[in-house]
Z-matrix of the N, CA and C atoms (Angstrom, degrees):
N
C 1 1.348
C 2 1.593 1 108.73
N 3 1.243 2 116.90 1 -26.06
C 4 1.455 3 125.91 2 -178.72
C 5 1.531 4 112.85 3 -80.52
N 6 1.282 5 118.16 4 -15.58
C 7 1.427 6 122.94 5 -179.49
C 8 1.540 7 110.17 6 87.95
N 9 1.202 8 122.01 7 10.75
C 10 1.459 9 126.71 8 177.77
C 11 1.561 10 110.67 9 -60.53
N 12 1.372 11 112.83 10 -43.61
C 13 1.392 12 123.56 11 -178.93
C 14 1.545 13 109.47 12 -123.70
N 15 1.267 14 113.34 13 130.83
C 16 1.575 15 118.08 14 178.17
C 17 1.462 16 109.71 15 -108.86
N 18 1.358 17 114.19 16 169.02
C 19 1.397 18 117.71 17 178.35
C 20 1.614 19 111.81 18 -56.19
N 21 1.369 20 109.61 19 132.20
C 22 1.448 21 112.67 20 179.67
C 23 1.592 22 113.88 21 94.83
N 24 1.331 23 116.64 22 -15.60
C 25 1.519 24 118.50 23 -177.31
C 26 1.556 25 109.61 24 -74.80
N 27 1.341 26 109.73 25 144.14
C 28 1.454 27 113.78 26 171.49
C 29 1.449 28 109.97 27 -72.47
N 30 1.385 29 114.08 28 148.47
C 31 1.464 30 119.57 29 173.02
C 32 1.450 31 115.07 30 -106.13
N 33 1.354 32 117.20 31 150.89
C 34 1.424 33 117.54 32 -177.80
C 35 1.489 34 114.59 33 -61.73
N 36 1.386 35 121.74 34 151.44
C 37 1.438 36 121.55 35 175.45
C 38 1.483 37 108.94 36 -57.96
N 39 1.376 38 113.68 37 166.51
C 40 1.470 39 120.51 38 -178.09
C 41 1.541 40 107.64 39 -59.87
N 42 1.353 41 115.42 40 -47.50
C 43 1.449 42 118.03 41 -176.13
C 44 1.559 43 111.41 42 -64.58
N 45 1.339 44 114.18 43 -42.46
C 46 1.437 45 119.36 44 -175.03
C 47 1.546 46 108.28 45 -63.95
N 48 1.382 47 120.10 46 -43.24
C 49 1.446 48 121.50 47 -178.94
C 50 1.518 49 108.14 48 -71.57
N 51 1.330 50 118.43 49 -39.63
C 52 1.566 51 118.82 50 179.45
C 53 1.465 52 107.71 51 -58.15
N 54 1.335 53 120.17 52 -42.30
C 55 1.520 54 124.80 53 -175.16
C 56 1.547 55 105.56 54 -67.98
N 57 1.312 56 115.94 55 -45.71
C 58 1.481 57 122.24 56 -179.30
C 59 1.511 58 111.82 57 -60.90
N 60 1.278 59 117.27 58 -42.00
C 61 1.553 60 118.84 59 -176.56
C 62 1.472 61 109.03 60 -100.28
N 63 1.181 62 124.56 61 4.60
C 64 1.425 63 132.52 62 175.10
C 65 1.648 64 104.67 63 57.30
N 66 1.302 65 115.51 64 50.78
C 67 1.414 66 127.69 65 -179.25
C 68 1.502 67 112.83 66 -113.27
N 69 1.371 68 115.30 67 162.83
C 70 1.437 69 118.36 68 173.94
C 71 1.484 70 111.59 69 -72.63
N 72 1.270 71 121.45 70 132.21
C 73 1.505 72 121.26 71 -177.44
C 74 1.616 73 110.47 72 -59.39
N 75 1.342 74 114.79 73 -29.88
C 76 1.494 75 116.44 74 175.97
C 77 1.455 76 113.65 75 -65.69
N 78 1.381 77 115.52 76 -34.21
C 79 1.445 78 120.38 77 176.24
C 80 1.483 79 111.01 78 -66.89
N 81 1.335 80 116.83 79 -44.38
C 82 1.534 81 118.73 80 178.77
C 83 1.517 82 110.54 81 -63.64
N 84 1.407 83 116.65 82 -43.11
C 85 1.426 84 119.18 83 178.46
C 86 1.473 85 111.74 84 -57.65
N 87 1.384 86 120.40 85 -45.21
C 88 1.453 87 122.86 86 176.36
C 89 1.518 88 112.83 87 -58.88
N 90 1.405 89 116.18 88 -43.63
C 91 1.409 90 118.96 89 178.45
C 92 1.609 91 112.28 90 -60.90
N 93 1.347 92 114.49 91 -43.77
C 94 1.465 93 117.72 92 177.28
C 95 1.499 94 111.74 93 -61.28
N 96 1.373 95 112.78 94 -38.76
C 97 1.466 96 114.50 95 179.08
C 98 1.476 97 114.06 96 -63.02
N 99 1.390 98 113.42 97 -38.92
C 100 1.469 99 122.38 98 177.88
C 101 1.520 100 110.18 99 -62.33
N 102 1.314 101 116.00 100 -45.21
C 103 1.457 102 121.59 101 175.22
C 104 1.505 103 112.76 102 -57.68
N 105 1.230 104 111.95 103 -44.03
C 106 1.473 105 117.80 104 -177.64
C 107 1.687 106 111.27 105 -66.49
N 108 1.297 107 108.01 106 -41.54
C 109 1.514 108 114.96 107 176.85
C 110 1.603 109 114.06 108 -64.50
N 111 1.288 110 114.08 109 -24.94
C 112 1.450 111 123.72 110 179.75
C 113 1.519 112 110.27 111 -90.93
N 114 1.316 113 115.73 112 -4.37
C 115 1.477 114 119.98 113 -179.44
C 116 1.639 115 114.00 114 74.94
N 117 1.263 116 115.12 115 21.10
C 118 1.406 117 119.78 116 -175.34
C 119 1.618 118 108.29 117 -92.20
N 120 1.262 119 118.59 118 -22.63
C 121 1.414 120 122.38 119 175.09
C 122 1.435 121 110.13 120 -130.35
N 123 1.330 122 117.25 121 155.84
C 124 1.465 123 123.01 122 179.64
C 125 1.607 124 108.30 123 -128.67
N 126 1.289 125 115.74 124 145.11
C 127 1.458 126 122.29 125 -178.62
C 128 1.565 127 106.35 126 -98.97
N 129 1.299 128 113.37 127 131.07
C 130 1.455 129 117.62 128 168.73
C 131 1.530 130 105.01 129 -116.08
N 132 1.298 131 113.30 130 112.07
C 133 1.440 132 125.13 131 -174.51
C 134 1.479 133 110.10 132 -50.29
N 135 1.270 134 120.04 133 126.72
C 136 1.430 135 124.27 134 178.29
C 137 1.553 136 115.65 135 80.07
N 138 1.369 137 117.70 136 -5.44
C 139 1.424 138 123.30 137 179.39
C 140 1.430 139 115.03 138 -114.36
N 141 1.325 140 114.75 139 -47.27
C 142 1.465 141 119.78 140 178.65
C 143 1.629 142 115.72 141 136.77
N 144 1.250 143 114.12 142 -170.78
C 145 1.445 144 116.34 143 177.86
C 146 1.559 145 114.06 144 -94.35
N 147 1.377 146 114.09 145 142.67
C 148 1.420 147 119.03 146 -177.69
C 149 1.496 148 111.90 147 -129.99
N 150 1.288 149 122.86 148 150.95
C 151 1.422 150 122.04 149 174.44
C 152 1.496 151 110.91 150 -66.81
N 153 1.280 152 121.50 151 129.61
C 154 1.502 153 127.51 152 -175.17
C 155 1.479 154 107.21 153 -72.23
N 156 1.363 155 116.44 154 144.49
C 157 1.431 156 122.68 155 173.42
C 158 1.545 157 111.62 156 -52.05
N 159 1.384 158 121.56 157 129.54
C 160 1.345 159 125.50 158 -179.86
C 161 1.497 160 114.52 159 76.38
N 162 1.297 161 120.85 160 8.31
C 163 1.460 162 125.96 161 -179.54
C 164 1.540 163 111.27 162 -62.57
N 165 1.314 164 113.48 163 -44.69
C 166 1.519 165 119.45 164 -173.42
C 167 1.605 166 106.79 165 -64.93
N 168 1.259 167 114.17 166 -42.84
C 169 1.542 168 119.93 167 -176.94
C 170 1.547 169 106.37 168 -67.77
N 171 1.221 170 118.22 169 -41.57
C 172 1.525 171 120.84 170 -177.84
C 173 1.569 172 108.18 171 -68.34
N 174 1.325 173 114.44 172 -44.59
C 175 1.506 174 116.03 173 176.83
C 176 1.475 175 114.07 174 -64.31
N 177 1.342 176 120.35 175 -37.84
C 178 1.470 177 124.17 176 174.26
C 179 1.557 178 108.82 177 -59.74
N 180 1.253 179 116.43 178 -49.20
C 181 1.467 180 120.90 179 -178.32
C 182 1.493 181 114.17 180 -59.62
N 183 1.404 182 114.50 181 -43.33
C 184 1.426 183 123.02 182 178.44
C 185 1.525 184 109.08 183 -62.42
N 186 1.302 185 117.88 184 -50.82
C 187 1.463 186 122.85 185 -179.30
C 188 1.477 187 109.83 186 -62.66
N 189 1.330 188 121.14 187 -37.69
C 190 1.455 189 122.07 188 -178.16
C 191 1.559 190 108.01 189 -70.01
N 192 1.243 191 119.71 190 -41.51
C 193 1.468 192 120.21 191 177.33
C 194 1.428 193 111.87 192 -65.45
N 195 1.394 194 122.89 193 -39.94
C 196 1.393 195 125.98 194 177.65
C 197 1.505 196 109.28 195 -62.05
N 198 1.286 197 117.68 196 -41.55
C 199 1.539 198 121.14 197 -176.83
C 200 1.575 199 104.12 198 -65.53
N 201 1.274 200 120.51 199 -51.37
C 202 1.435 201 124.35 200 -172.16
C 203 1.654 202 110.68 201 -66.51
N 204 1.324 203 110.13 202 -36.33
C 205 1.499 204 111.45 203 -179.82
C 206 1.534 205 115.11 204 -84.59
N 207 1.295 206 116.59 205 -33.13
C 208 1.548 207 122.31 206 -171.76
C 209 1.521 208 112.02 207 -104.91
N 210 1.337 209 117.25 208 -45.63
C 211 1.508 210 117.96 209 -167.97
C 212 1.518 211 109.60 210 -95.61
N 213 1.314 212 119.78 211 -40.88
C 214 1.500 213 123.52 212 -173.58
C 215 1.501 214 110.27 213 -57.44
N 216 1.379 215 122.87 214 -50.42
C 217 1.537 216 120.12 215 -178.59
C 218 1.527 217 109.26 216 -49.13
N 219 1.264 218 117.69 217 -46.40
C 220 1.479 219 117.95 218 -174.90
C 221 1.563 220 110.25 219 -64.71
N 222 1.310 221 113.93 220 -43.12
C 223 1.528 222 118.39 221 179.47
C 224 1.563 223 109.20 222 -63.99
N 225 1.331 224 118.69 223 -42.65
C 226 1.373 225 123.19 224 -178.39
C 227 1.542 226 110.87 225 -63.27
N 228 1.389 227 114.45 226 -40.59
C 229 1.464 228 116.13 227 175.69
C 230 1.483 229 114.77 228 -64.62
N 231 1.320 230 115.67 229 -43.49
C 232 1.475 231 120.47 230 176.47
C 233 1.529 232 113.44 231 -57.78
N 234 1.320 233 113.37 232 -44.69
C 235 1.530 234 122.88 233 176.57
C 236 1.529 235 107.17 234 -55.05
N 237 1.398 236 118.04 235 -49.66
C 238 1.453 237 119.89 236 -179.02
C 239 1.506 238 112.08 237 -63.68
N 240 1.344 239 117.40 238 -36.58
C 241 1.539 240 120.44 239 -179.22
C 242 1.597 241 107.97 240 -66.41
N 243 1.345 242 111.96 241 -38.00
C 244 1.439 243 114.62 242 -178.83
C 245 1.533 244 118.43 243 -88.98
N 246 1.297 245 112.83 244 -0.02
C 247 1.536 246 123.91 245 178.92
C 248 1.511 247 110.34 246 66.48
N 249 1.327 248 117.96 247 37.01
C 250 1.448 249 119.33 248 178.02
C 251 1.597 250 105.39 249 -95.63
N 252 1.286 251 113.75 250 133.78
C 253 1.451 252 120.33 251 178.23
C 254 1.521 253 110.18 252 -101.28
N 255 1.296 254 118.17 253 145.88
C 256 1.462 255 121.32 254 -178.72
C 257 1.529 256 110.65 255 -52.89
N 258 1.377 257 117.66 256 -42.77
C 259 1.458 258 122.61 257 178.91
C 260 1.485 259 111.16 258 -52.18
N 261 1.398 260 118.25 259 -34.78
C 262 1.421 261 121.42 260 -176.12
C 263 1.612 262 109.01 261 -65.71
N 264 1.338 263 111.24 262 -39.22
C 265 1.508 264 115.50 263 -176.67
C 266 1.509 265 110.04 264 -71.68
N 267 1.355 266 115.58 265 -36.54
C 268 1.395 267 120.46 266 -179.87
C 269 1.641 268 110.59 267 -69.02
N 270 1.328 269 113.62 268 -36.67
C 271 1.481 270 117.48 269 173.76
C 272 1.498 271 110.98 270 -62.55
N 273 1.269 272 119.00 271 -38.36
C 274 1.502 273 122.36 272 -179.46
C 275 1.467 274 111.24 273 -66.15
N 276 1.327 275 115.46 274 -42.18
C 277 1.460 276 120.89 275 -177.50
C 278 1.489 277 109.98 276 -62.94
N 279 1.312 278 121.93 277 -37.24
C 280 1.471 279 123.75 278 -173.85
C 281 1.553 280 108.33 279 -85.37
N 282 1.301 281 119.87 280 -15.20
C 283 1.471 282 122.55 281 177.64
C 284 1.442 283 113.08 282 -69.48
């Protein structure tokens, strides 16, 4: 989502990413497996893992849907309780 990796880019090895992020290699391996299961990465045998074509767009749409379905209702309710109008937020952004 941050744009660090684009469609077709090679991903670091499990060990390299674990060292870089100071994470457990098993955690990174599980994450990579999850990305593979979701079709976000592809394996090229003997070469490595790569971002699948269209992965960024699919991930963005998935995150957008999750936000609108799961997070936004609670935010909207809190805004209502606090008497905050959407126009107030837009005004703050442009200031």
